[in-house]
N, C-alpha and C positions, 0 to 999 in steps of 0.2 A: 504493500500500500504506500509506504514511504517512497519507494522507488518510483511508483506511478505519479505521486505528487511532485516529485523532483523533476520528472520528465515533463509533466504539464507546465511546471514553473519555468523550466528551461525553454520550452517551446514559446511560452508567452514572452519571455525576455528577448528571444531571437526575433519574434514578430514585432515587438516594440522597437528593437534596434533597427530592423529593416524599415519600419515606418518613420523613425527619426531620420534615418539616412536618406530616405526618399524625399522627406520634406526639406532636408538640408540641401540636397542636390537640386531640387526644384527651385528652392529659394535662391540658390546661387545662380542658376540659369536665368531666372527672372531678373536678378540684380545685374547680371552681365548684359542681358538684353536691354534693360532700361538705360544702363550706362552707355551702351553702344548707340542707342537711339538718341540719347541726349547729346552725345558727341557729334553725331551726324547732323542733328538739328542746329547745334552751335556752329558747325562748319558751314552748313548751308546758309545760315543767317549772316555769317561773316562774309560769305562769298557774294551775297546779293546786295547791291547798292541800296542804301537807305533813301527812299524817295520822300518819305513823309517829313523828315527833318529839314532838308533843304527847302521844301515847299513852305513849311512853317516859317522858316527864317526869311524867305523871300517875301511872303505875305506881310510879315511884321515890318520889314524894311519899307515896303510900299506904303503901309498904313502910317508910318512915321515920316513919310515924305523923303525917304533916302533912296530915291530911284536909281541913282548911279551905282550905289552899293548893291542894290537888288539885281542890277544888270550883271555886275561882276559875279555875284553868287549864281545867277542863272547860267552864265558862260562856263562856270566851273562845275556845274551839275552835269554829270555824265548821263545818269538815268533820269530822263524827264518824262512826265506824263501830261495829260491834258490840264491837270490842276496847275502844273508849273507854267505852262504856256498861257493859260487863262489869267493867271495872276499878273503876268507881264503885260498882257493886252489891257487889262483893267488899269494897271499902273500907268500906261501910256494913253489914258483916255483924254489927255490934253494935247497929245501929239498924234494927229490923225495918220500921218504918213508912217510913223513908226509902229503904231498899232496895226495898221494894215499890213505892214511888212511881217510882223509876228504872226498875224492871222494866216497869211498866205504861205508861210513857211511851216506851219503846223503839220506834222505827219498825219494827225487825226484830230478832227474837231468834234465838239458836241454842242448841245444847245447853249451851254454857258459861254462857249467861245463866241458864238454868234450874238448872244445877248450883250456880252461885254463890249464887243465891237460896235454894235448898233447904238448902245448907250453912249459910248464915246463920241460917235459921229453926231448924235443928236445934241450932246453937250456943246459941241463945237459948231452947231448950226448947219451941219452937213446932212440935212434930212433927205435930200434927193439921192445922195450917195448911200445913205442908210437904206433907202427903199430899194435901190439897185442891188445892194448886197443881200438884202433879205429875199428878194425875188430870185436872185441867182443861186444862193445856197439853200433857199427854202423850198426849192422845187425838186429836191432829191427824193427819190422814191424808195430809198432803202429802209425807211421806217425806223431809223435809229434815233432820230432827233425829235425832241419835243420843242417845237419852235414857238409855242404860244407866248412865252415870256417876251421874246424878241418882238413879236407882232404887237403885243399890248404896249410895249415900251414905245414903239414907233407911232402907234395910234395916239397915245398921250402926247408925244412930241408934236405931232401934226396939230392936235387940239390946242396946245399952248401957243402955237403960232398962227392960229386962226385958219388953218388949211383943212377945213371940215370935209370938203369933197374927197380929198386924198385919204383922209382918215376913214371915211365911209367905205371907199373902195377897198382899203386894206381890211377893214372890219368884215366886209362881205366875203373876203377870201377865206375867212375862218368859218368852218362848218358849225352848225348848231349841234347840240348833244346827240341827236338821233342819227347824225350822219357820220361817215368816216372821212378823215382828213384827206385832202388831195395828195398829200405826201405818203399816204398809205399808213399813217400812224394814228391809231385810235385815240391817243392822248391829245392829238392836235384838234381841238374843238373849243368853242367859246366857253369861257368861265365867267365868274362874277366880274373879274377885273376887265375883261373884254367889253361886257355890256356897260358897266359903269363908266369906263373910259369914253365910250362912244356917246353916252348920255351927257357927260360933262363937256364933251366937244361941242355939242349942240347948245347946251346951257351957256357956255362961254361965248358962243356966237350969237346968243340972244334968240335962237330958234327953239322956242319952248314947245311948239307943236311937234317938231321932229323928235325932240327929247322925250316927249310923252309917248310918241309912237314906238320908239325903241324900248321904253320902259314897259309898255303893254306887251311887247313881243318877248320879253324875257321868259325863258323857260323856267329859271329858278331865280329867286331874289334873296339877297342877303340884307343885313341890317343897314348897311350903308345906303342901299337903294331905297 
């Protein structure tokens, strides 16, 4: 009986030892795997250029009116994205030629690029050029760009200068909510800003009848209206 108990005890101890060894080996494998993954991640992170940091610095320099320093930082930035380029276009909103130069050199543009350029052109009184740019780059049918902000900006710009007919023509190019944009982008459709900008154009021109007509046509109304 004692021999049987000793055998059972020895068997249990061997099973416990194997279990401990298995857990130890598994833990060691996991630890080595985690270490390897961490090293690979650190290596990949170091090898990839940091785009966010230069963009943040460039934006800060532009906000603090240090445009020449922002340009130096831009030229030193190897890995640029649309945010990098857009920041410079926005920074040069007082220099139409330079802003246009950056816009045309961009490898890839988005709606923010177009909006920044249009805003700069309007600020400098170049509404006709802004309209040409908007028509030229706003007729792309790839569906990647939401052009609404740029359109709304130019409508407001026309209204501020009393060019109501041109504002209305631009407004009419933006589909209502039940239609799909001519650029093939479902996001390209009138919103509150579009309607309100057109209403204010008529109000500023003293055409209350047309303003009321646009108001009555609104699909949706916000508190401003």
